[in-house]
N, C-alpha and C positions, 0 to 999 in steps of 0.2 A: 459601724461608723468609724471606729478608732483606727481601722486598718486602711482607710482611704488613701492616706499619703504614703503608704508602704507598698501599694500595688502599682506595678509599672504602668498598666493601661490607664489607671485613674490619674496618675501623675501627668501622663500625656493629655488626658482629657481635660484636666484642670488648666494646664498651660494653654491648650487650644481655646478653652472658654475665656480665659483672661484676654487672649488676643482678640477674639471676636467681640467680647463685651466692651472692649476699648474702642476699636475702630468703627464698628457699625453705627453707634450713635453719633460719632464725629462726622461721618458722612451724611447720616440721616437728617441731621438738623438743617442742612442746606436743601435737602429734598422737601422737607416740611415747609421751609420758607418759600420754595417755588411751587408748592402745591403739586408735587410729583410723588406723593407718598407710595403709589403703587408701582413705580418704575422698577423697584427691586424685584417684584414678581416677574415683570417682563424680562429683566436680565437673567433671572433664575431659570426661566423656561428656555431661553437661548442657551444658557450654560448647560442645560440638560441635553440639548442636541450635541454640544461639544463633548460631554461625558460619553454619550453613546458612540460618537466617532472614535474616541479614545479606547473604549472597550472593544469595539469591533476591530480596530486596526492594531491593537496591542500597544498603543502609545499611552503615556501617562495621562489619565483622564483630567487631572488638574490642569495640565498644560493646554490640552485641547479645549477644555471648558473656558479657560482664561482667554484664549484666542477668539473663540466664538462670541463670548460676551463683550469683549472689547470692540470687535468689529460691529456688532449690533449697536452698541452704545454710540459709536461714532456715526453710523448711518442714521440713527434716530435724530441725533442733534443736527446733522446736515439737512435732513428732510424738514425738520421743524424750522430751522433758520431760513431756509429758502422759500418757505411758505407753500410748498407744493402739496403738503398735507399737514394737518395739525398734529400736535403731539399725541393726542389720544388715539387717533387712527393709526399713526405709525407704531405706537406702543402695542395696540391690539394686534396688528399684523405680525409683529415680532413675537408677541405673546403666544398666539395660537400656532404660528408657523414653527416656533421653537419646540413646543411640547409635541406637536405632531411629528416633526422631523426626528425628535429623539426616539419616539416609540417605533417609528418605521425603521430607523437605522438599527436600533438594538434588535429588531426582529431578524436581522440578517446575521446576527452572531451565531456561533455554534450551538448555543443553548436554545436559540429561537424563542426567547421569552424576555419580556421587559422586567422580570423580577430583579435583575441585577441593578436596576436603577433605584430600587427602594431606599438603599442606604444614602443615596444622594438626594432623593426627593424629600426624605423626612429626617435625615441626619443619622449618623452612626458613629458618634464620637468615641465610643469605647473600642472601635476597630482602627482608630487613628494610629498610624505608625510613626516612628521617629523621623523618617524621611518626610512624611506629611507635615510634621511639626516644623521642621526647618524651612520647608517651602512656605508654609502659612506665616511663619514668623517673618521671613523676608518680605513677603507681600504686605503684611500688616505694618511693618516699619515704613515701607514706601508710602502706604496710604496715610499713616499718621503724620509723617514728616511733611508730605506734600500738602495735606490739609492744613497743618499748622502754619506753614510758610505762606500759603496762599489765602489764608482765612479772611483777610480784609477785602481782597478782590472777590472771593467767593461770596462773601456776605453782601457786598455792594451789588453784584450781579443778581443774586438771588432775590434781593429786595426791590430793585428798580433797574431793569436793564437799560432803559432810556437814559436815566441819569448816569449810569456807569459808562455808557457809550459816549455821553456828552463830556465826561471828564477824562476821556482817553483810555478807558480800560478796554482791552480787547475782549469783547463779550463772547464771541463765538469760540475762540480758543479756551476761554475759562469754562464755558458750558461743556465743551468736549472733555476737558480735564475732569470736571465733576462727573460726567457720564462714565469715563474710564475708571475713576475712583469707585464709583458705584459698582461697576462690573467686577472690579478686583475684589471689593469687599464681599460681593456675593460668592465668589469662588473661594475666598478664605473661609467663609462661614458654611459652605455647603455640607461639609462633613460633620459640623458641629450642630447646626440648627436644621439644615435641610434646605433645598432650593425653594420649596413651597412655603417655608416659614421664615426665611431670612428677613423679608421685608418687615415683619413684625418687630424684630429686634432692632431694626434701623429706625422705626417710627414710634413705637409705643413708649420707649424711654424718653424720647423727645417730647411726646405729648404730655407725659407726667412732669417733665422738667419745666414746661411752659406754665404750669400751674403754680410753681413756687419760685421761679427765677425772676429777677428784677432787671436783668440785662442779658445781652447776647452771650457775653463771656460766662456769666454764672449759669446760663442755660446749658452751655456746652458741658460745664463741670457737673451739673446735676444729671444731665443725660448720660454721661459716661459713668457716673456713680450708680445710677439706676441700672444701666446696662451690665455693669460688672456684677452687681448683686443678683440680677436675674440670671446671667449666664453661669456664674460660678455656683450660685445657689441651686439652679436647676440641675446641674450636674451632680452636686452633692445629694440632693433629694432623690434623684432618679436611681442612685446606686442602691440604697436599702429597699426602695419601693419597687425596684425592677421595672421601671417605666422608661419609655423612650426619652432620651435626653433632650432632643429637639422640642418635643411637645411640652416637656416639663419646663424648659427655659422660657418658652413663649407664654405658658400659663402663669408662671411666676411674674413675668413682666406685666401681664395684664392685671394680675392681682396687685402689683405695686401701683399701677395707674389707678385702680379702683380705690385703694386706700388713700393715696395722695389726693384724689378728687374729693373723697368724703371728708378728709381732714380740712382741706382748704375751704370747702363749702361750709363746713361747720364753723370754721374760724370767721369766715365772712359774715355768716348769720349772727354770730355773737357780737361782732363789731357793729353790725347794723342795729342791733338792739340797744347798744350803748348810745347810739345817736339816732333815735327814732325820729321820723319826720313828723313835725307838729302841724305845719300848714305850709302852703306855697305862697310866696309873695310875688305879686305881679310887677314889682319894681325893687330897686335897691334903696335902702335907707340912706339918708344923707342930710345935709344942712337945709336943702330945699324940698324935702319929702313931705313936710307938713305934719309929721308926728313929733310929739314932745321928746326932747333930748335930755338925758339924765347922765351927768358925769358919774363914772363908776371906776374908781381906781385910776389906772393909766389909760382908760378908753372911755367911750361914750355908748350908753345904751339908748335904744329908741323904744318908746311905748307904743304898742300897736295892738288893738283889740284886747286890752287888759294884760298884755305880756310885754316883758322887757327883752329886747333882742340886741345882741352885739355881733357885729361882723367878725367872722373868723375863718380864714383860708377858704374863701369861696362859698361859705354858707353862714347861717346865723345860729349862734348858740342862745338858748333861752336862759336868761339870768334872773328869773323869778317873776312875780306878778307885777303889773304896772301900777302907776299912781303914787309911787314913793316920791318924797320931796327931793328936789335937786340936791345932789351930794350924798344922798343916803346910800347905805351899803346893804346888801343882802346878808342874811345870817351866814357866818363863816368867813367874812372878810371880803375884800375887794375882788379877790380872784375866785370866789365861790360861784359855781353855776351847776345846774343839774344835768348838763350834758344832753339836753334835748335840742335837736338840730332842726332848723327849718331852712330849706334850700331856696335859692332865688332863681327866678326865671325872668327872662326879658319878654 
């Protein structure tokens, strides 16, 4: 483990992991908002056909994969916007056509086998060259800057296209930009995670972030943090274990999601126990409710079925047993209560 940073190919692998772990969740959060979590898979399969064209023609596979994925992204958005076919059908056509085209095209190579596609399908980060790093870094910077600059418009369109259109946001161009960003991210990540697994790194960190974030901005930050931990951690773990880096990265991202889900679920259960539901009121207490009112410090309690209830932020806290004389205080002073909550329903 101590020699990871001294080995050239591991240095390149870690840089590539940092790039992918940063940009993939930044783009993925808008796909999650639009419920297009699987579009990364579709773009990956089209990029596969581009890789095959590059291998057969002797052209740089990264360039041909980028061109193929961008063209497919634009076509999908145009078809979806014009309503001639829905997004799912368009994505399915591109999905299957891309992978089939890749296999057929690569069969025409001198080797006559699709084996050369394996490092693109499942990632081969340890074979990443310095030239690949520079190309990926350039593409990653473009994706990150574009996403950051357009984030208010991307957010508006992803949440409500009709509202965005009503306030003058060019919806179709913004959707095309997001599709192109997705295609570019897929190409950046294909040597790190693999074309078949990149969608996981775009979606799973965002799924974990949604469990802990309180706003869209914090969601982006949490998603990027989880993405970086998964991508860099997956590379570091795969080195001593001699496991595929792409699979290790995705498994680590899934493990992060499971841990976050378990922790947030446990925390919610603990909070629920602190305010257990005592009973349901068919009305709200007030001056005309007919139940005795008892002054209690700086508020008023109402006696109902032997319990004293005080309104608090949309629910009722139980402040002890009923029947105490007006002005009486429960043990512990005017602010004492046992945190038992009863919710109101109309």
